[in-house]
N, C-alpha and C positions, 0 to 999 in steps of 0.2 A: 505493499500499499503504501499511497505516496502522498504529502502534505502540499494541495499550491499555494506557492504564497509568494510577496511580493519582497522581499529583502532590501531595506536601505542599507549598503555598507560600503560607502561611499569613504573614500581614505582610508578603508583599511585592506590589508594587504593581503596578495594574491601568490603563488609561486605556480607557474607552470614547465611541469618537464616534459621538456621536447621542442624542436624548433621547425617543425616541417610547417605543411598544410593547417592540418588538425589544429596545433598548439596557435598558428595565424588567425586561426576563424577565434580563439578561446580570447585570446589574448584581445583582439578588440571587441570580444563583448564585454570582457571586464574593465577596458580600459572604458569603454562607453559609460558601463554604471559608474564609475570614478572612484575605479579600486587601486591601486598601488601594487604596477605588476614586475616580479622578476621569471625572467625564463633561464631555467636551468640545462643547456645544452650543448652539446659541443660545436656545434654549427645553426647557424639561424636562417634560415628561409629567407630571403631577399626584402620582401616584404616586411616578415614578423622584425629584421634589423631596420629597421627605419621608424621603427614606435618608439615612442618612449614607455621603454620597459628596460627595465634595469639587466645584467646579463650573467650569468656565470657560464666564462668557455668551458666545460668539463660538465664530465656523466652525472647523473644524480648518484650523491651519497648520504646516508643513513644519517637526519637529525636537518636536513636542506628545506623543512617545509617546519620546521620550528616557527611558532610566530603567527602562524599564515593562519586567514582568517578560509581561504578559500584555494582550494588545491587542487589543480589538473593534470593528471595520470597521459599522457599523449603523444608518447615516445612510440617508436614502431616495435616495442622487444613487452609483450604479455607479463615476461618476470617482472620487468622493473614495473611494469604500469603498476602490475600486483605492489611491489612492494612499498610505490608511493605512495598506492591508497592505505594500504593497512598502516603508514606510519599516520597516514594522515587521519585514518578514523580514531588512531590509539590515542593523539592528542586532542582529538572534540573536533576537526577542524570539518569544513564542508567540503566532498572530494568528486572528481566527474572525473569517474575512467574512459575515457574515450574507447576503446576497444569493448568494454564490456560495462553499461553503464548498471545493469544490476549489482554490481560490484562497490558501486560510487557511493555516494549518499545523496547526489547532486546529479539534478539533471538540468540541461540547456533548450527550452523549449526555442520554438518557431514562434516570432514576436512580430503584430504588427502595431504601428500608432499611428494616430491620427485627430487631430482635434484637440490633444489632450486623453485621450482614452487607448488605454494601452491595453491590450488580447495575448496569451498568454496560453500557448497550445503544443500538449503533446500527446502521443498519439497511446501511450504506454506500452510502446510497443518500440522497439527498432525498426523506426521506419520513417526517419527525418525527412525525408523525401512524401510522402502524403502529408505530414505535420505543415512542412512550407506548402506546399499547393493549398492546405485548407485556410493558411494563415494570409493568403493571398485573395482567398474570398474574401474571408470575413474584412479584408481591410473595403471592400468597396459595400459594406453594412453598415461602415463606421459614422457617426455624425459626419459633420465637415466642423470648422474649428468656429466661426461664427454659431451654427447652431448651438453648439458646446457651453459657449457665449449668455446665448439669450436663455439656456437651463440654468447657469451659473446666478444668473440675475434675479429671475422669477425665484431660485431658491433662498437666494439672500433676502430679496422682499417679502418672503413667506416668513423669515425667519425674526422681522421686527413686528408680527402680529405676534396675540397670547391667545393661550386656548385655543378653542374650534377654530378661530377665524385659521388659526398659522396649522391647525392639524389638515383642514380643508384644503390651506390652503399649498402645500409640501405634496399631498395626494392632487393635485391638479397637474 
């Protein structure tokens, strides 16, 4: 079972173990959420090297995830990914195992945003292309920024009322 949640981890530290395309995608996601990202990998994908991340240019070593709130195991070695995941779980970090989501405690959903509305979607299985396709379809259903602003104004106006008037205005 999973818990769907939106977490504010801005300013927290994250460690990504691996330097390839999957590590690049995860690092971008973490950076866009405001986390401070350190990558542990002997070599980095050129686009990952261009991001604002710390880099330990070496293979993973035990202790590398200490102090990280979020850990991503994204190497091409299931043995290394397993060791990273086990260490992160042992120290209470949220961990994404890029090769086997069931081993980790964190999954990265497909996300769509529009007008301040954010929808995150996962299939509950290893079907990221399906999740992304569904998120793209949902994007067309989301309200425009102007519609969200109008709803926010109506809510603010309703909150200035009292008693039954307030309840009626909020329900409208």
